[in-house]
N, C-alpha and C positions, 0 to 999 in steps of 0.2 A: 699465550695460542692465540693463534686469530680466528675469528669468528668466519661463519660462511658466507660468503658474496653476495647470496640471494636473499638472508634472514632479515624480517623487516622492509623488504623491497617492494615494494605497489606493482610491480611488472610480476614481479611471482606469485602473491595474491591474487593478482585477477585472474593470471593463467589457473591457477587452483579454481578459485571459485566456478571458473568457467569450464571446467572440465567435471566438474561435482556437480553441475547444473546439467550438463547433459546427461553425467550418467544418473541423473534423478531425472530426467525427461525419457531416458531410456529406460529405467526401471517404474515411472509411471506409466507406461503403457504396456507392463506388461503381470500389472497387478489385476485380477479381476473381481469378483465377490468371492471367491470362494481362495485368494491371497495371490501367491504367484502361478502363472500360465509361459509354459514355453512358446515363446518365438517360432518353434521351427512347428508349431501345433498350429500357430495362425499362418503362416505359410504355407500350408497343404492345406488349411479350411477354409472357404469363400468366407463363411458366415464369422468365422473367430477374426478374420483379414478385417470385415467391413467394422468389427465391433473398435478394433483395434485403431483402425483408420478416420472412425466418425467418432469415436468417444472418449476412448484414452488419450490418444495421440494430444488433440487437441487440450484434453480438460490439462494434463500434465505440463502442453506448452503454454497455457493459458494462464495458469498457477505461478508462473515463472515470471508472464508477463506481468502478472497484477502486483506482484510483489515485489519486483523490481520497480515497479513505478512507485510501488508506496516505500519503498528505500529510497531512489531518489527525490520524493519528496521529505520525508526525513531527514535526510541529509540538507536540504534547501532551509526548511522550516528550522530547523539549528545555526541553522550559519546565518541565516537573516535575522533572527532575534537573539541570537547568543546567547541560547539558553538549551543547557541536552537533553531537558525536561520537552522541549518543542516534539511535537508531532505532526501528520500529517492533515490531522481533523483539529488544528487548533483556530483556525480561522473561521468555524463552524460550517465546516464544507459536508463531517457529518452526518451532524443534526440535519439541514438542508436537504439531502439527499435521505434520512427515515422520510423528512415531513413530504416530499415528494412522492415518494413509493406511497406513502398514505392516502395522500392525496388521489393518485393514481387507483389505487386498488378501491376507494370511497365512491370513487366516481362509476370505474368501470369493473372491477377487482368481480364484482358477485355475478355479474352477466355471462350464462356459458359462453356464447358464443366471442366474447372478449379474453377469458382466457388465453387464450393461446398466444393471438397480438399481443397482449399486456407482458407473456414472459417472455417473447423473442423481441417485441421492440419496446413497448409501452413501460415497462418497469424501467429498464435499465435506461431508456429516455428522460423519464419523470427523474430517478436517481440523478443524474448528470447533470441536467437542467436544475434540480433543485441545490447541487452541491456550486456551483456556479454562482448560481442567482444571493446563496449566503455567503459565497466568497466577496460579493459585491455589496450588498447589504454591509457588512462589515466594512470594506471601503468610506460605504457613504457615511455610515455615524461615526469612524476614525478621521474621519474631515483629510480622507487621502494615507498618504503613506510614510508624511514624514516624522511622523513621533509609535516611535516603534511601541512605547508602553501603551498609546490610546489604542495602536491596531490590534497587541494584544488583550487588552482588554473590551474594546469594543467585539473581539471571534469571540470571547467565555461568551459576554453579553446574549449574543444572537444564536450561539449553538443552545444555551439553556432557554432561550428562550421558544426558538423554532423545536425541541427537544418537548419541551413540552404543548405546544401543539400538536405533535405530533400523537402523544399521549392521548388529547383530548380526542381527535379523530379515534382513533382505538377506543377511547371509554363508550364515546356514541355510536361507533358500528364496529359491537363485537365481530360482524362476520367477516372483517380484515385481520382480527390478529392474527389467522395462522398466517396468512402470505407476509407480515410484518415479521413476525417471529422466523421463518428463515431469512427474510434479506437481517434482521439482525443481529444473526447468529455467525453468520457468513457463508458460501458456499463456493464450491467451485464446479459444484455437480452440474452447470446449463452452463459451461464455458465450449462452444461451436467450435470452427476454421473460422468464422466472421468474426466473433467477439476477438479471437486469437489475433487477425491479420488487423483488426482497429488498435488494440491495447499495444501490439508491434511498432504499428505504425505512430501510435500517441508517444510510444517512448522513445523512437528515432529522434522525433522536433526537438523532444522532452530536456535529453539528452545531451545532444546539439546544444541546445539553448541554453544549457545549465554549466556547462563545461565555458562557454562562450562568456559567461557571468561569474565563473570562479576566481580572477582576478576581484571583484569586488567584493565577493565573501571574503577572501583573504583581508580585505582594507579591513573592511568593516568589523573583523575579529579583532584587529587591531585598535577600536576605537571608532566614532562617529567621525570624532574632532580630526584625527589619524587622516580618516579616508577623506573630509573635506580637504585637509591641505592637501593632499595629491591631486587631486581637482577631478576628482571622481564623482561624476552628474549623479546623485545619491538617489532622488524623487525617481525620477524616469527608470533608474536601474530597480529601484525595491518594487517598483508596478511591473514591469517584467516579470521578475522573481516570484512575487504573489498571483501572478498571470499562470506561467510555468506551472509552481505550487499546485493552482488551483487544476491546470487542466490536467495534473499526471493525478492526483487522487478523485477528479471528479472520473475519471476513463475505467481506473480501480475499482471503484466501491459502485459503480455503475453495474458492472459485471461480476462480483464476488460479494458483494454488499459487504455490511463491516465487520473488517478483520483488523483482531486490535494488536497493536502490540510489536509487528514486525515493523513501520517503519519508525518506531522509536528505539526499537533495537537492535536493527541492523547498521546503523551510523556508530554508536556504542562497540558492538562485535567488531567492527572496523581501526575503529581507535584503539583497538585491545590488542590489535596483531602489528599493526601501523601506523607510523607518523608521518603525514603526509599534507599537504595541499589542499583546497580545495577542488582543485584541477582532478587528482586522483581520486578522490573523497565521494564526490557524485556517482562514480561511476564504479567504485569499488564498494558504495552502499546500495546500490541497483541492481549488484551481479552477488552481494550478501540477501537483500532482501526477496528476490527471487529465490536464491536457493534455502531459505527460511519458509518460504510459504510454500516451496515445490516440496521440503520434507514434512512440515504438517499434514499436506494432504494426501502424501503418504499415508503417514499414521492414523490419519483419520479414517483410510480407508481399509486398511489393516489391523487395527484393535479391536472392532467388534465387528469384524466380518460374519455374514454379507453384509449387515447394518455398517452405515455411515456414521462417526462423531462430525457432527459439524467443526468445519476448520475453524471458524472464528475463536472459540468458543477453545479450541485446543492450542491457537496461538495468545489467545489469553495466558490460560495456565504458563505455559511454558516461557510464554517473552515475561511476564509476574512474577513467574519463582527468579529467572535469570539476574531479573532489576534489584529482587530483593536479594539474591546473592553478591552481587556487585556493591549494591549498599554496605552490608555484611561486610564485604574484601574490603573497602573505602575504609570502612568505621577502623576493624582491626588494623589493616598498617597507619592507620594515623596513631594511633593507641599503644603498639608495641615501640619498646625501646628503641 
């Protein structure tokens, strides 16, 4: 019996994920504090339409864009380090973003006139700058990108140190603990149209660069010696990959806070459906990441309505549970006769 021609096809999976993302954005625009609401009611009520257009639609679209950035960054990290457990925060960007937010809150967050400015610009800017500076510090400590293991160890060290410094700031300034908690748990509640445009712009740039660099990731999967024998300039290409990784991660973290497991789980979900090169992997991982964070955002709004669960907590629980099940299934497959 012949199999279906589109089964396992990257193009078919990409189209399916694209349709699911579009449906998720439409559903997210219809979810209010009391559950699903009719679009027909919004068309005939100016206030309801303003809520849909100014709050729900940019939030859903922004959640999809942030998830796509994390999924793309996860695929790049796993390809660059040749490690299926690599995630976008591996180079210290998460701890750097936390440290930047802690510094911003400690300096300006308690001032009543600075709160609105910090929410709109200051906190997102501090998180982005902190994430990028952490990656740069990792590169300095690793003395470049020539050795993957040294780069990995430097990222772990930078993450631990900056995380400890952020915790020290919250210990010295307990008044910033609530603001830090909101950032660490992750949230899509404050995403507006400006954030959507910014993340979509960064996503477009990063996706184009990732597709261009995908050939190098395919060569690296065969080993560094093989990549060098093919005449590929590994050092400048690694720098470019790290820059794309830092830009994608920093843009997502600056708008949503720390959202766990999306960047780690998205490439694994893609590999469970299709076996493909990195040319398709970076695109499919971005679509899968967008769908994952969008679905988590919908569940976060629906489970405890009218209250909301932090989306980062939900992705950590669901993503961690999925990875545990994946490990159990792989062990069962290996031990079965």
